[in-house]
Residue, then its C-alpha position, 0 to 999 in steps of 0.5 A: x155222833x162220832x163227829x160231834x163227840x170229836x168236836x166236843x172233845x176239842x172244845x173241851x181241850x181248848x177250854x182246858x188249855x185256855x184255863x191252864x194258861x190263865x192259871x199259869x199267868x195269875x200264879x206267876x210270882x210277884x217278882x216275875x210279874x214286876x219284871x213283866x210289867x216294868x216293860x210296859x208303859x204307865x198307860x198300858x199298866x193303867x189301861x190294861x194290866x191292872x185290870x187282868x186279875x188280883x194278883x196283876x193289880x197288887x203287882x202294879x202297886x209295887x213301889x218299884x213301878x212307882x218311883x216315876x209318874x210321867x204322863x207328858x208323853x200323853x200330852x204331848x202326843x195328843x192334840x190339846x182338848x178343852x176337856x183337859x181344862x175341866x175340873x173332872x179331868x183335873x180330879x182324874x189326874x189328881x186321883x192318878x197321882x195320889x194313888x202313885x204317891x201312895x203305891x210308892x211308898x215314898x220312892x216317887x223321884x219324878x212327876x211329869x204331869x199337867x193339869x194337876x192341883x194342890x190336892x195331889x202336888x201337896x200329898x207328893x211333897x209330904x210323902x216323897x222327900x226323894x222328889x228330884x223332877x217336878x214338871x206340872x206346867x198348865x196347872x192353874x190350880x197349883x198355888x204357893x201353898x203346894x210349892x211351899x211344901x215342896x221347898x220344905x219337904x223335898x230338898x233334892x229337887x233338881x228340875x222344876x217346870x211351873x209354866x203357865x201355873x198362874x197362882x204360883x208367886x215370885x216368893x215361892x220361886x225364892x223359897x225354892x231357891x233357898x231350900x233346894x241347893x241342887x236345882x239346876x233347871x227352873x222354867x216359869x214361862x209366865x212372869x211380869x217383866x214390869x214387876x221389880x221383884x221379877x229382877x231380883x228373882x233373876x239374879x238369885x238364880x243367875x248362874x246357879x241353874x238353867x232358867x226359862x223365865x220369860 
């Protein structure tokens, strides 16, 4: 009986300790939480931290943690999958980017992602005037419509990578060039060398920024 009572006491003590630990973490101030969460990768926050409790979820939505949306590391470190080209995957990427746009409260400055569409990019162009870096290569459903919104709404743009975005035309590139005077890097990697308009675009950007147009 004494042994059973002692074991029960130990379990109670352990339970209280674990409960106290959970309570302490949940009761951290918002400033402490954002400081801790800022040390995690975007993937770690999305896959784990925001599901801990309500206060952690709210901290993950803080604008200071959503000024950069970078999934390029994930794509670079993974073997390309046919699933990346499906509508379902595109919707997931769009949902993530739209959430970050909302949470950033206009402070989003960098987007590095693939397989997004106009659904999310147009929203970013409308709500994030401080965008400076946009890398959206391999996004076949990004069109001139969202690039035009970016040209008018994101004058601070410095880097743009629209490689293998098949629906973005030369006219959009010229519009970006006229509207974004700070542009220093343009990557296209899908040009029709037989199109005479290509050479006009090349001359337009010549000497202004680093270009990869082939």
